[in-house]
C-alpha positions as CSV (number, residue, x, y, z in Angstrom):
1,M,51.6,146.5,172.5
2,V,53.0,150.0,171.6
3,D,56.7,150.2,170.8
4,E,57.6,153.0,173.2
5,E,61.1,153.4,171.8
6,A,59.7,154.0,168.3
7,L,57.9,157.1,169.6
8,S,61.2,158.8,170.1
9,K,62.3,158.7,166.5
10,H,61.6,162.4,166.1
11,L,64.5,163.1,168.5
12,S,68.0,163.4,166.9
13,P,70.8,161.3,168.4
14,E,72.4,164.5,169.7
15,R,69.2,165.6,171.3
16,R,68.7,162.2,172.9
17,K,72.2,162.2,174.3
18,V,71.9,165.7,175.8
19,T,68.4,165.2,177.3
20,G,68.9,161.5,178.2
21,A,65.7,160.6,176.2
22,F,65.2,156.9,176.2
23,F,61.5,155.9,176.3
24,T,60.6,153.1,178.7
25,P,59.4,149.7,177.3
26,S,55.8,148.8,178.2
27,G,56.9,145.7,180.1
28,L,59.3,147.7,182.3
29,V,56.6,150.3,182.9
30,R,54.2,147.6,184.2
31,Q,57.0,146.2,186.4
32,V,57.4,149.6,188.1
33,L,53.7,149.9,188.6
34,D,53.5,146.4,190.1
35,L,56.3,147.3,192.6
36,V,54.6,150.5,193.8
37,A,51.0,149.4,193.6
38,P,51.0,147.7,197.1
39,F,51.8,151.1,198.7
40,V,49.0,153.0,196.8
41,P,45.8,153.3,198.9
42,R,42.3,153.3,197.6
43,A,41.8,157.0,197.9
44,A,42.0,160.2,195.9
45,L,45.1,159.7,193.8
46,S,47.2,162.0,191.7
47,V,49.8,160.4,189.4
48,V,52.7,162.6,188.3
49,D,55.5,161.9,185.8
50,P,57.8,164.9,185.8
51,A,59.6,163.8,182.6
52,C,56.9,161.9,180.8
53,G,58.2,161.6,177.2
54,A,55.4,160.2,175.1
55,G,53.4,159.2,178.1
56,A,54.2,155.6,178.7
57,F,53.8,155.8,182.5
58,L,50.6,157.9,182.3
59,V,49.0,155.4,179.8
60,A,49.7,152.5,182.2
61,A,48.6,154.5,185.3
62,A,45.3,155.4,183.6
63,E,44.7,151.7,183.0
64,R,45.7,150.7,186.6
65,W,43.9,153.5,188.4
66,P,41.1,154.8,186.1
67,R,39.9,157.4,188.5
68,A,43.3,158.9,189.2
69,A,44.2,162.5,188.1
70,L,47.1,162.4,185.7
71,F,49.9,165.0,185.4
72,G,53.1,165.2,183.4
73,A,55.8,167.5,182.2
74,E,57.8,167.1,179.1
75,L,60.6,169.3,177.7
76,D,60.2,168.2,174.0
77,P,57.1,169.7,172.3
78,T,56.6,166.8,169.9
79,S,56.8,164.3,172.8
80,A,54.4,166.4,174.8
81,R,51.9,166.3,171.9
82,L,52.2,162.6,171.7
83,A,51.5,162.2,175.4
84,R,48.4,164.5,175.2
85,A,47.1,162.4,172.3
86,R,47.6,159.1,174.1
87,V,46.2,160.3,177.4
88,P,43.6,162.9,176.6
89,G,42.5,163.2,180.2
90,A,46.0,164.0,181.5
91,T,47.4,167.5,182.1
92,I,50.7,167.8,180.3
93,V,52.9,170.8,181.0
94,E,55.4,171.6,178.3
95,G,58.7,172.6,180.0
96,N,61.4,171.5,182.4
97,A,59.9,170.3,185.7
98,L,63.3,171.0,187.4
99,T,63.1,174.7,186.7
100,D,59.4,175.4,186.0
101,P,57.0,175.3,189.1
102,S,53.9,175.1,187.0
103,L,53.6,171.3,187.4
104,D,53.2,171.7,191.2
105,E,50.6,174.4,190.6
106,R,48.6,172.1,188.3
107,V,48.8,169.1,190.6
108,G,48.0,171.1,193.8
109,T,45.1,168.9,195.0
110,P,44.9,167.0,198.3
111,G,45.2,163.3,198.5
112,F,47.8,160.7,197.7
113,E,50.5,161.7,195.2
114,L,52.4,159.0,193.2
115,W,55.4,160.2,191.3
116,L,56.4,157.8,188.5
117,G,58.9,157.8,185.7
118,N,62.2,157.3,184.0
119,P,63.9,160.7,184.5
120,P,66.9,161.4,182.3
121,Y,70.3,160.1,183.2
122,N,72.5,161.9,180.7
123,G,75.9,162.1,182.4
124,T,76.1,165.9,182.2
125,S,72.9,167.8,182.9
126,P,72.1,170.8,180.7
127,L,71.6,172.6,184.1
128,L,75.3,172.8,184.4
129,K,75.3,175.5,181.7
130,D,72.9,177.6,183.8
131,R,74.6,178.5,187.0
132,A,71.5,180.1,188.6
133,A,69.3,177.0,187.8
134,W,72.0,174.7,189.1
135,D,72.4,176.7,192.3
136,R,68.7,176.5,192.9
137,V,68.5,172.7,192.5
138,R,71.7,172.3,194.5
139,R,70.0,173.8,197.5
140,W,67.6,170.8,197.5
141,L,70.6,168.8,198.8
142,P,71.9,170.7,201.9
143,L,74.5,168.0,202.7
144,A,78.1,168.5,201.6
145,L,79.3,166.5,198.6
146,P,82.5,164.4,198.7
147,K,85.6,166.4,197.8
148,H,86.2,166.9,194.0
149,T,82.7,165.6,193.1
150,S,79.6,167.3,191.8
151,L,75.9,166.7,191.0
152,R,75.8,166.2,187.3
153,E,72.9,163.8,186.5
154,D,69.4,165.0,185.8
155,Y,67.9,161.9,187.4
156,V,69.4,162.9,190.8
157,F,67.8,166.3,190.5
158,F,64.4,164.7,189.7
159,L,64.7,162.5,192.7
160,L,65.5,165.4,195.0
161,R,62.7,167.4,193.5
162,A,60.1,164.7,194.0
163,A,61.2,164.0,197.6
164,R,60.9,167.8,198.3
165,R,57.4,167.8,196.8
166,L,56.3,164.9,198.9
167,A,57.5,166.4,202.2
168,G,54.5,166.8,204.4
169,R,52.2,164.9,202.0
170,K,51.0,161.3,201.7
171,G,52.6,159.8,198.7
172,A,55.1,157.4,197.0
173,L,57.9,157.6,194.4
174,A,58.9,155.0,191.9
175,F,61.6,155.9,189.4
176,I,63.8,154.0,187.0
177,T,67.3,155.5,187.3
178,S,70.9,154.7,186.6
179,A,72.1,152.1,189.1
180,T,74.8,154.5,190.2
181,L,72.2,155.7,192.6
182,L,72.5,152.4,194.6
183,D,76.1,152.6,195.8
184,T,78.4,155.0,194.0
185,F,80.7,157.1,196.2
186,T,79.6,160.4,194.7
187,Y,75.9,160.0,195.6
188,A,76.2,158.9,199.2
189,P,74.9,162.4,200.4
190,V,72.0,162.0,197.9
191,R,71.1,158.6,199.4
192,Q,71.4,160.0,202.9
193,Q,69.1,162.9,202.0
194,L,66.5,160.7,200.4
195,L,66.5,158.2,203.3
196,G,66.0,161.1,205.7
197,Q,62.9,162.4,203.8
198,L,61.3,159.1,202.7
199,S,61.2,155.4,203.5
200,L,63.0,153.1,200.9
201,R,60.7,150.2,200.3
202,E,61.8,148.2,197.2
203,V,65.0,148.0,195.2
204,V,65.4,146.1,191.9
205,D,68.7,146.1,190.1
206,L,67.8,145.8,186.4
207,G,71.4,145.3,185.2
208,V,72.4,146.4,181.7
209,G,70.3,146.2,178.6
210,A,66.9,147.3,180.0
211,F,66.8,149.9,177.2
212,T,67.5,149.3,173.5
213,N,71.0,149.9,172.2
214,T,72.3,151.0,175.6
215,Q,74.7,149.4,178.1
216,V,73.7,151.6,181.1
217,R,73.1,149.7,184.2
218,T,69.7,150.7,185.6
219,C,67.6,150.1,188.7
220,V,64.1,150.7,190.2
221,T,63.7,152.2,193.6
222,V,60.3,152.6,195.4
223,W,60.0,155.2,198.2
224,T,57.0,156.1,200.4
225,T,56.2,158.8,202.9
226,A,54.8,156.0,205.2
227,K,57.4,154.2,207.4
228,G,58.3,150.7,206.5
229,P,61.2,148.2,205.8
230,A,63.5,148.3,202.8
231,R,63.8,145.2,200.6
232,F,66.4,144.3,198.0
233,A,65.6,141.2,195.8
234,G,63.0,140.1,198.4
235,V,65.4,140.5,201.4
236,D,64.9,143.1,204.1
237,F,67.9,145.3,204.9
238,T,68.8,148.6,206.4
239,P,71.0,151.1,204.6
240,R,74.0,152.0,206.8
241,A,76.3,155.0,207.2
242,P,78.6,156.2,205.9
243,E,77.7,155.0,202.4
244,F,73.9,154.5,202.8
245,A,74.1,152.0,200.0
246,L,70.7,150.9,198.7
247,R,71.7,147.3,198.6
248,P,72.8,144.9,201.4
249,A,76.5,143.9,201.8
250,L,77.4,140.2,202.2
251,A,78.6,139.2,205.7
252,S,81.8,137.9,204.1
253,A,82.6,141.3,202.7
254,D,81.9,143.0,206.0
255,A,84.2,140.6,207.8
256,L,87.0,141.2,205.2
257,D,86.6,144.9,205.4
258,A,86.8,144.9,209.2
259,D,89.9,142.6,209.1
260,W,91.8,144.8,206.6
261,R,90.7,148.0,208.4
262,A,92.0,146.7,211.7
263,R,95.4,145.6,210.4
264,G,96.0,147.7,207.3
265,A,95.7,151.1,205.7
266,S,93.9,152.7,202.7
267,V,95.8,153.0,199.4
268,T,95.7,156.8,199.8
269,E,97.2,156.5,203.3
270,L,100.1,154.5,201.9
271,I,100.6,156.3,198.6
272,P,99.5,159.9,199.3
273,V,99.7,161.6,195.9
274,S,97.3,160.6,193.2
275,F,96.2,162.3,190.0
276,P,93.1,161.8,187.7
277,G,93.5,160.4,184.2
278,L,93.4,162.5,181.1
279,K,90.3,163.8,179.4
280,T,91.1,165.6,176.2
281,R,87.5,166.9,175.7
282,F,88.2,166.7,172.0
283,D,89.1,163.1,171.1
284,E,88.1,163.6,167.4
285,L,91.1,165.9,167.1
286,L,93.5,164.8,169.8
287,V,93.2,161.0,169.9
288,D,94.0,158.4,167.2
289,D,95.0,154.7,166.9
290,D,97.8,155.8,164.6
291,A,100.5,158.1,166.0
292,K,101.6,159.4,162.6
293,R,98.1,160.2,161.5
294,L,97.5,162.0,164.8
295,L,100.6,164.1,164.5
296,E,99.7,165.0,160.9
297,R,96.2,166.1,161.9
298,V,97.3,168.2,164.8
299,R,100.0,169.9,162.7
300,A,97.5,170.7,159.9
301,F,95.0,172.1,162.5
302,C,97.6,174.4,164.0
303,R,98.7,175.7,160.6
304,C,95.4,176.4,159.0
305,S,93.5,179.7,159.3
306,P,89.9,179.9,160.6
307,S,88.6,180.1,157.0
308,E,90.4,176.9,156.1
309,L,88.8,174.9,158.9
310,P,85.9,173.4,156.7
311,A,88.5,172.0,154.3
312,F,90.6,170.7,157.2
313,A,87.5,168.9,158.6
314,R,86.7,167.3,155.3
315,R,90.3,166.2,154.8
316,F,90.4,164.5,158.2
317,E,86.8,163.3,158.1
318,L,85.7,165.3,161.0
319,A,81.9,165.8,161.3
320,P,80.6,169.2,160.2
321,A,79.0,169.5,163.7
322,L,82.5,169.9,165.1
323,L,83.3,173.1,163.2
324,P,82.1,175.4,165.9
325,K,84.4,173.6,168.4
326,L,87.3,173.7,165.9
327,R,86.8,177.4,165.3
328,A,86.7,178.2,169.1
329,L,89.8,176.2,169.7
330,R,91.7,177.6,166.8
331,G,90.8,181.1,167.9
332,S,92.3,180.5,171.3
333,F,96.0,180.8,170.1
334,S,97.8,182.6,167.3
335,S,100.5,180.0,166.7
336,L,101.6,176.8,168.3
337,A,104.6,174.6,167.8
338,V,103.7,170.9,167.3
339,S,106.2,168.4,168.6
340,R,106.3,164.6,168.3
341,S,107.3,164.5,172.0
342,Q,103.8,165.5,172.9
343,V,102.3,162.3,171.4
344,R,101.5,160.0,174.3
345,R,100.4,156.4,174.5
346,F,97.4,155.4,176.5
347,V,95.5,152.2,177.3
348,R,91.8,152.0,176.4
349,Y,89.6,150.1,178.9
350,R,86.2,148.6,178.7
351,G,85.3,147.3,182.1
352,E,88.3,146.1,184.0
353,L,90.3,144.9,181.0
354,P,92.1,146.7,178.1
355,S,89.8,146.7,175.1
356,G,92.4,146.7,172.4
357,P,95.9,148.0,171.4
358,P,97.1,151.2,173.0
359,G,96.0,154.4,171.3
360,F,97.7,157.8,171.1
361,C,96.8,161.3,172.3
362,Y,98.4,164.6,171.7
363,L,99.1,166.1,175.1
364,E,99.1,169.9,174.6
365,R,97.6,172.1,177.3
366,Q,96.4,174.8,175.0
367,L,94.5,172.3,172.9
368,I,92.6,170.8,175.8
369,P,89.5,172.9,176.6
370,R,88.9,174.0,180.1
371,G,92.3,172.6,181.2
372,D,90.6,169.3,182.2
373,H,93.8,167.3,181.7
374,R,94.7,168.2,185.4
375,L,98.4,167.9,184.9
376,R,99.0,170.4,187.6
377,G,102.0,172.8,187.5
378,D,105.1,171.7,185.7
379,Y,105.0,168.2,187.2
380,D,103.7,165.5,184.9
381,P,102.7,162.3,186.8
382,H,102.4,160.4,183.5
383,A,106.1,160.7,182.8
384,A,107.0,158.4,185.7
385,E,108.4,155.1,184.7
386,V,106.3,153.1,187.2
387,K,103.0,154.0,188.7
388,L,100.0,152.3,190.2
389,V,96.7,152.6,188.4
390,F,93.6,151.8,190.4
391,N,89.9,152.6,190.3
392,Q,88.3,153.5,193.7
393,L,84.9,154.8,192.7
394,E,83.2,152.2,190.6
395,L,83.4,148.5,189.8
396,P,85.2,146.5,188.8
397,L,88.3,147.6,190.7
398,W,91.6,146.7,189.1
399,A,95.2,147.6,189.6
400,Q,98.3,147.1,187.7
401,V,101.9,148.4,187.7
402,L,102.6,150.1,184.3
403,E,106.2,150.1,183.1
404,G,107.4,152.4,180.4
405,D,107.2,156.2,180.0
406,Q,104.1,158.0,178.7
407,C,101.5,155.5,179.5
408,I,98.2,156.9,180.6
409,T,94.7,155.4,180.9
410,A,91.4,156.4,179.6
411,Y,89.4,154.4,182.2
412,R,86.8,156.5,184.0
413,H,87.6,157.4,187.7
414,A,91.1,155.9,187.5
415,R,93.7,157.2,189.9
416,F,97.4,157.4,189.1
417,A,99.8,157.0,191.9
418,P,103.3,157.7,190.5
419,L,106.2,155.9,192.1
420,S,108.1,159.1,192.6
421,V,107.0,162.7,193.1
422,P,108.7,166.0,194.1
423,V,109.0,166.4,197.9
424,A,106.9,169.5,197.6
425,L,103.9,167.4,196.7
426,L,104.4,165.0,199.6
427,A,104.4,168.0,201.9
428,D,101.1,169.1,200.4
429,P,98.9,166.1,199.4
430,A,96.1,168.4,198.4
431,C,98.4,169.7,195.6
432,R,97.5,173.3,196.2
433,T,101.2,174.4,196.0
434,L,103.1,172.6,193.4
435,D,106.8,173.3,193.0
436,P,108.7,170.7,190.9
437,R,112.1,171.9,192.1
438,G,113.9,170.0,194.7
439,P,114.6,166.3,195.2
440,V,112.2,163.6,193.9
441,A,111.1,161.1,196.6
442,P,109.2,157.8,196.6
443,N,105.5,158.6,196.6
444,L,105.0,156.9,200.0
445,S,103.8,158.1,203.4
446,P,105.9,157.4,206.5
447,L,104.0,154.2,206.8
448,G,104.7,153.3,203.2
449,L,108.4,154.2,203.6
450,A,108.7,151.9,206.7
451,W,107.2,149.1,204.6
452,A,109.6,149.9,201.7
453,K,112.6,149.7,204.0
454,A,111.5,146.3,205.2
455,L,111.0,145.1,201.6
456,G,114.1,146.7,200.2
457,S,112.5,149.2,197.7
458,P,109.5,151.4,197.1
459,R,108.8,149.4,193.9
460,A,108.2,146.4,196.1
461,V,105.5,148.2,198.0
462,F,103.8,149.1,194.7
463,D,104.1,145.4,193.6
464,H,102.5,144.2,196.9
465,V,99.6,146.8,196.6
466,A,99.0,145.8,193.0
467,A,99.0,142.1,193.8
468,H,96.5,142.7,196.7
469,L,94.1,144.6,194.5
470,R,94.2,141.9,191.9
471,S,93.6,139.1,194.4
472,E,90.5,137.0,194.3
473,A,89.4,138.1,197.8
474,F,89.6,141.7,196.8
475,Q,88.0,141.3,193.4
476,T,85.2,138.9,194.2
477,V,84.4,139.7,197.8
478,W,85.4,143.2,198.9
479,A,85.0,145.1,195.6
480,P,81.5,144.0,194.8
481,A,80.3,145.3,198.2
482,F,82.5,148.4,198.7
483,G,84.3,149.1,195.5
484,R,82.1,152.0,194.5
485,T,82.0,153.6,197.9
486,R,85.2,153.0,199.9
487,V,88.9,153.7,199.2
488,P,90.7,150.4,198.8
489,L,92.3,148.8,201.9
490,V,95.6,147.1,202.0
491,P,96.5,144.7,204.9
492,L,100.0,145.3,206.4
493,P,102.5,143.1,208.2
494,D,102.1,143.6,212.0
495,A,105.6,145.2,212.3
496,I,104.7,147.8,209.7
497,G,101.2,148.5,210.9
498,S,102.5,149.4,214.4
499,T,104.4,152.4,213.0
500,R,101.1,154.1,212.3
501,A,101.0,155.4,215.9
502,L,104.3,157.2,215.5
503,Q,102.9,160.0,213.4
504,L,106.2,160.4,211.7
505,P,106.8,163.6,209.6
506,F,107.9,162.9,206.0
507,A,111.6,162.4,205.7
508,F,113.4,161.4,202.5
509,D,115.6,158.4,203.1
510,D,118.5,158.2,200.7
511,S,118.7,154.5,201.1
512,L,115.4,154.3,199.3
513,A,116.4,156.5,196.4
514,L,115.4,155.4,193.0
515,P,117.5,155.0,189.9
516,Q,118.0,158.3,188.1
517,K,116.0,157.2,185.1
518,T,113.0,156.7,187.3
519,T,113.1,160.0,189.2
520,A,113.9,162.3,186.3
521,Q,111.4,165.1,185.9
522,R,110.3,166.2,182.4
523,R,108.8,169.7,182.1
524,P,106.0,169.9,179.5
525,T,107.0,172.1,176.6
526,T,104.0,174.3,177.2
């Protein structure tokens, strides 16, 4: 048996990361073919792998269907040569099947088309650097995306491309992809689009570890142009709006969701202002386990001239590959004062739990490329003494009340809900107009304020919400079913829930004012 992963050794780690090149083990290839084979008729057959790597799927397809016409496309020239050598009868196009139409032109024959493969899931597609190419593939999905989300994964583009190709033809599609396809919030429109074009037939959640040295959770989905029922783990189900999740939800989760929805509110309805967590985009420079070492490194960087950057990188053991990024960043300012007050603590997460002691980052707007820190205006939500941290887009959901200034999280998709915010933000939850002047108020909607009045303080509301999101019912029943697709729900006391119908405008209640140390606003020095 060929070690498929060994055939990728010619690719550098950097290249593999950018292109998402992880070759598929032979056993997994056979599993995919076994899943799709019942839907392949005994007729003229074309097998297409639009990101074929060294040809693992084409090799297996040639053995399974000896009379099939085989086609592939591969971006890497060495991998394409390997595929041609392994499957001499196949037509291998060297190029990107997302932007090069020549693969379609080569296939171009009537009959049944079977699209197979393991398209790249690389987190950030290289297409994002080519606006014209991205705009072209974005048109393959006419549906609107959720606010503040974007198509970023190559595997999504390959799915949409294959579905577009199969329109009006007889065919099937069987891809290994990231399991984010199954139920994440961001890809609900993608699922809706695919379900409108094809029939979902089989879903297998592979979990983590399907590929060597990776922790990516993966899945197999099989789609056909012929109508038929969808099956997950051998059980028929029907994907439902609005999430169109490609997995069934347990009846117990449905019942819990209906109950909380009837007598509660979403977290964002109670606590209107949330902010994303910090991404420095340059952790090698701006993040460290040791605050003193971090400050020393940032000071040295800001003091050195562009010609001194190679020596700076050697001194602080920064990889030579980072020199272009260091030069670009150093050239973006002439001088910059470095202050200890900009060193901020954060908590590292792996899964739902902190993975170790807090680290430190240097929070300086001019040192964070593209402004991706998202600390908007002069208001800094991380300076609040107490805030709720929750994760509404992927499992496992977790929540906690953090106490102490300057505590931020590195957990992906986390949302910060500061205990207090300027009244201007409450008046404009979309945060388009931020003015930090004026009084600071509890970060609660009229519904949340009514609850706070009943409990005695805004902090009590945060405590109740955090306790609910930590509860067994939430973590083990609701979150596995809906945690990647729905905003968390919080049940309310009947007396409080009834105030929802009042549609009260925001009004700051002095009786709910917070201690001065909690509401103090700190302007960033930048």
